[in-house]
N, C-alpha and C positions, 0 to 999 in steps of 0.2 A: 657539212662534210660527212663522208662515210668513215667512221672511226676505224673499223677494221682494215679497210683498204688503204687509208692514209698512213696508218701505223701498224703494219702487218706483224712486226715483232714487238712483243710487250713483255718486259721483265720487271718484277718487283724484287728489290735487293734485300737479302736477309742472310745473316751469318749462321743462323741455326741456333745460336746461343740465345737470341732474343725471342724466346718462345711465346711470351705474352704478346709482343708486337706482331708476331707471325699469325697468331689466331685472330687478332683484331683486324689486321689488314686483309686477311683472307675473307673475313665476314664483310668488311667494308667494300671490298672489290665485288663480291658476289651481290650484295644488296644494291650497289651502284650500277650493276650490269657491265662491269669491266672484266674481261677475261685476260689473264696474264699469268705467265709462268714464273715460278720462283727461280732467281739466279743466286747461287751461293756467294755471299759477300765474304771478304777476308776480314777476320777479327783481328784487332790490333794486338792482342796478346800473343798471337801466333808468330809475330815478328819482333817481339820485344827483346828476345835473347840476342838476335842479330844486331839490334840497335845497341844493346849493352856492349857487345864485342867491339863495334865500331867506335863507340865513345871511349872505351878503354884504351884505344890507340890514338885518341886525340881528335877524332872526327866530331863534327858538329852536325846534328840532325841526321837524316837518313834519306839517301837518294834525292836530295834537294828539298826535303820536307822537314819541318821543325819537329813534328810529333809522329808517333806511331799511328795515331788515328788518322791523321792527314794522309800518310803514305798508304795505309790500308784502304782508305776510301778511294784514293786515286787509282790504286791497283785494281780495285773492284770495277771501277768505271772503265778502265782500259780493257780488262778482260771481257766485259759485257759488250763493249764497242767492237772489239776484235771478233767476237763470235758473230755479231751482226754483220760485220764486213765479210767474214768467211761464208756466212749464210746467204750473202748477196741480197739482204733485206733492203728495201728501198728506204726504210726508216726504222729506228728503234726507239721505243718509249721506255724510259727508266723511271721506276717508281720507288720512293723511299718506303721502308717498312713501317714508318710512322704516319704515312699519308692518309688523309681523309678526303673522300670525294663528295661532292655535293650530291644530296639524295636524288635530285632530278638531273643527274649528270648526262644521261643518255639523250634526253630531249634537248638539253641546253647545248651540248656539243654538236648535235646534229644540225643545229641552226647556225653554227659558226661557219663563216666563209673564210677558210684559211688562204692567205695570199700565195700566189703561185711561186714567188721567189723565196719562200721560207727556208731557212736553214736550221734554226732552233725554234722550237715551239714550247712554251711553258703553259701548263694547265693551271698553274697558280704560281705567284711570285711575290717576293719582296723587292720592290723597286727602289733603287738608290737615286735615280733621276726621273724626271718627268717622262711618263709614257705618252705616246701620241695616239689618240683614237683613230682607227683605220676603218672599221666597219662594226656593226652591232656585235658586242661581246669580244672584240679583238683590239689590242693596242700594239703599236710598235715599241719595243723595249730597247733601251741602250745600256742599261746597267742593272740587270737583275742580280741581286746579291744572295738570293736563296730561292730554291724551288723544291717542292715535294714531289713533283712529277713533270718531267720534261722530255721532249723528243728531239732526236738528231737525224738529219737527212743524210743519206749515204754519201752525197757529194762532199760532206764535211767530216766524215769519219777520220780521215788522216790528220786533219787539223786538230781535232780533239786528242787523238793519240799522241801527237807531237807535243801538244801543250801539257799533257799530263805525265809525260816522261820526266826523268830526273833532270834537274837543272842546277848547276853549281857555279861557284865563283862569282864573276861579275854579271852573270846572266840576270836580266831584270826579273825573271820568274823564280830565281833561286829563293828558297825558303817561303815562297808564297803558298797559300792554301789551295786545294783543288778548286774551291769556289772562286777564288780570286783569279785563277788561271782561266776558268770558264767564262768569268765576267769579261776578261780582256778579249776573249774571242768575239764578243758581241760588237766590237768595234769594226769588224770586217765581215762577219756572217750576219745576214738578215735575220733578225730575231723578233718574234712576236709572242704575245701572251694573252690568255683569256683574262678578261676584266669585266665584272668582278671575278675573283678567283673561283675556280671550280675544283681545286685541290689545294690542300694546306696541311700543316701539322697541327693536330689537335692540342688544345690546352690541357684537357684532362681535369677530372674533379679534384685531384690533389694539388693542382697548380692554380696560381692566380695570375691574371694577365699583367699584374704589376711587376712580377719577377723579371729580372734582367734577361734571362735566357729564353723568354717567351717571344717568339717571332710573329705570331698571329693572334688576332682577337678571336672571341668565341664563334663569330659568324664567318671566319675565314679571311677577313681583311688583314692586311699587314699592320703590325703594331707601330712600327717606326714611320717617321715622316708623314704624320696625319694630314698636313696641309697639302702635300703632294698627292695623296689619295683623293682629297676633296677636289683638287684641280683636275684630276683625271676624270672623276665622276662628272664634274661640270663640263669638261670638254666633250664628253660623250653626249650630253644633253644640249650642248651649244649654249651654255650659260656661264656665269661667273661663279667662282668658288665661294661658298658660304663660310667665310673665315670667321670663327667665333670672336665676338667683340667688335667686329667691323661691319656686319651686315645691318641693313636698315629694314627690320621686319615690317611687313604689311599683312594684316590678317583678313582672310575671307571667312565670313560667318555663313555657313550653309545650313539653312533651316529646313528640315524634313518634317512637315507638320500636317495637321488636319485643317487648321485655319490659321488665325493670327496667334501670336505668342500669348501666353497666359498673363505675362507681366510686362506690357509694353513700356510702362514708365521706367522700369529698371533698365531695359535695353536702350531706351533713348538717352538716359543718363550715362550709361556705360559707353556707348559709341561717341558721345559728346566729349569724352575726355581726350580723344586723339583723332586726327583725320586719317590715321593709318589703318583703316578698316573699311571693308565693303560687305554688303549684305545681299545674299541670294536666298531664294526660297522655292520650295517645291510643295505647295499646299494641295492637300487632297480635295479641298473645296476652294478654288481660286476666288470665288465670290466673297468668301468669308474674310478675306484680308483687306477688302476695300475700306479705306478710312482708318486702318490700323497701322501698327508699326511696320508690317511687312508690305504695305501698299507699294506698288511699282517695283517690287523685287522679284516677282515670280519669273522663273525661267520658262522658255517656250516648250521644251521637251518634257512634257508631263506624263507620268505613267499612272495607270490605275493600280494603286497599291493595296496590298492585303497583308494582314498580320502573319509574320513568319514565313513569307514567300520571297522568291527571287526578285519580285517587283520592288522590294525595299532596296536591294542592291542596285537595281537598274536606276532607281530614282536618285540614290546617292551618287552614282557614276555620272548621271546627267548634271547634277549640281557641280561636281568636280570639273567636268569638261567645260561647262560654261564659265566657271570661275577661272580656269586656266587660261582663258582667252585674255585675261588681264595680265600682261607680263610683269606688272609691278607687285603682284601678290606673291608672297613668299611662303605663306602657311595657310592651311585650310582646316577648319574645325566643323564637324558634323554635330548638329544640335536638334533638339525637339522643341515643341512649343512649351513644354513644362520645364525647360532648362532655365537656369539663371546663372550669371557669372558669380564666382565665389571669391574672386580677387579683382582689383581694379585693372582696367585695360593698360595703363602705363606699366604696371608691374608685370603683366604678361609679356609685353613688348620688351621690357628689360631682360626678362629671363630668356626670351627667344634670341635676343642679341648676344647673350653670354653663351647659350647652348642652343643652336638652331635645330636640333634633332626632332624628329617626329615623336609623339607621345601618346601611348595608349597601352593598356595591359593585355597580355596574351599568355596562353599556355601552350606547351607542346603536347604531342600525343602521349608522351611518357607520363605527364602529370595531369592529363585530362580527366574530367569527371566521366562517370559511366554514361551519362546522357550524351556527352560530346563524342565518346567512343562509338556509340550507336549511330550518331549522325555521320561520322567519318566512314563507317562501314557502308554507307549508302553511295560513296564515291570511291570504289576500289582503284580507280585509275590514278588517283593522287598518291604519290609515294609517301609512305608513312612518315619519313623524316621531314616532309614539307608541310605537314599539318600544323596550323597555328589557330588557336581559338581566341578571338578578341572580343572586346565589348563592341556593341553596335556603334558607340560614340567614340570618335577618334580625332586626333589632330595630326595631320600629315604635312611634312615640309614639301616644297615644290618638287624636289627630286623624286620622292616616293609617290607623289600624286601623279606625275607624268609617267612614272614606271607602271603603276597599277592600272592606268587607263590605256596603256599602249596595246594591250591584248584583251579581248573580250572573252571571258570564261563563263559568262552567265548561263549559257546553254548547258554547260557541264554541271554547274552547281544547282540547276533548277530542280533536280531530283532530291535535293537535300532539304531537310527541315531546318528552318532558321539559318539560311546561308549568310544572312547579314552579320552573324556572329562568328564567321570564319573566313569569308570571302577575301577581304582586303589583305589581311596578313598572310593567308595561305597563298594567294596569287603572287604577292611580293616574293615569297619564298620560292614558289615554282619558277619564277623568272630569274632567280639567281641573286636577288637583292639581299645583301647581308643584313637582315633585319636586326639581329642581335647586336650588331656593331653600329647601326645607324638609326636606332630608335630607342627611346627610353621606355622600358617596360614598367609603366606606372599608369594607373587610371587617370585620364584627363577629366572625367566627369564622375562625381560622387553619386552613388545610388545606394539606397537601403532596400535590400530585397526581403520580401515577406518570407518568413519561415514556412517551408513546406509548399510554397507557391512559386510559380515561374514568372511572377510579375513584381515590379517594384512597389514600394509603399508610397502612397500619395500623401502630401503634407498640406494641411490648412493652418493649424495653430503650431507654429515653429517655436520650440523652447530652447533654452540655453544648452541642453544636452545635445540636441541635434546640431546646433551651430558649432559646438566644440568638436564634434565628430567631423564635420565638414572641414573646419580649419585645420585640424590635426592630420587630415588625409592628404593635405597639400594639393588637392585637386583644384583645377582652375574653374570648373563649372560644377553645378549640382542640379539634381532633379529628384523627385518629381513634385513640383509645387503647383497646387491647384489655383484657380483664378482668385479664390477668396483667401489665399494664404497671406500671412503677415511677414513673409520672408524679406520684403523690401525694408521693413523697419529696422532690420539689423545692419543694413548698410554695407554688406560685404563687398559690393561692387564699387564703392566710393573710395576715392583716393584719400 
């Protein structure tokens, strides 16, 4: 869609009293590439005296609303819609002064194919009922109960104005909130929404998502009705919702190696604990896996890999794409030849059954190290808010795996040093995937890095101190264990 053509009139609503929100939304609009004019909102305190006079005469509420805030917000919306009507604008976009837009908003919204019959379009929403996927990034909504940014088409201006006017007595809309009245309009007006959300209300550092008045999670997903959200995601991908406690996880082990694994006996014992696992490999030397643990597991799409180059990303993507051909696999973990499992397979499957989210550690640009900042500077086309720096070793659920393989960004990241430590999480963010809400930000593979070096420490003689660190990390795998290591004697992989 052409954003400016589809929504020629764009207002963000602010009373002027909320100066902090005004500065924040101005910066967020600018950084997201959204041009909009401020529309003066009505502050509730300006009508409080009038409310007091009416109540002194025995009246309940004000102009059909229970509170001054409800009436002030409804009046603000009516004034903005009236101005749009008088301006003969084909549509008006109304933005809350608390709204946050996705950092890659312009690219994502340009890819949206808005249905021709749209009457209301939500750039982000809290859904009260199941939304129906229509096209990539768009769902048909029937009960949006909150939105930080939504548009109205001119053919429906009058319906909105009528719904937001005062209603009294036995009128079904009497004393209902502005949002309830707008929700009722969705029964007759074709309504659509971006999914995942491209606009939402930020939680803020001083708030916790557990608080009752929080509507959205950190990554912009709605907080309420989590299963409904899962079902919508599943509908987009043509799959079943991964309901915690009810899924039957099946794990794909993706080995990116030079040859065979360093400890084949550990891996044979490990996968022997459950049939719910498949092994795939991308060996640098395919001949070296003959007769080993990885024999007959090599994929056909092999890349000539080099340390710190985009070839490592291409190899990992090839592993993912091959593993995704098995519709029974629910999760995928990237491993090296020096990795070993740090907990038994049944325990991994139990934890995935209870919480099926992806698992790996990442940092944003705000808390990135100097070296990561230098690498990000090599790709100025990536919006700063989309950068995520993750470990090369990750565990992805099927949803994230299908998402990250849907678009090939390897040519863009080829100019970056060590793209394997940023590609997967950054691409998920670029594509609008709410990583903060749908992944556990915790390392899946334990590694001890050498001080002052850019490489991990290799272990041969593993002592109790190292084992204690691995166990206390709660990681599911560990590296880097040499072929002569005694790691197997500790039995971390055994039930």
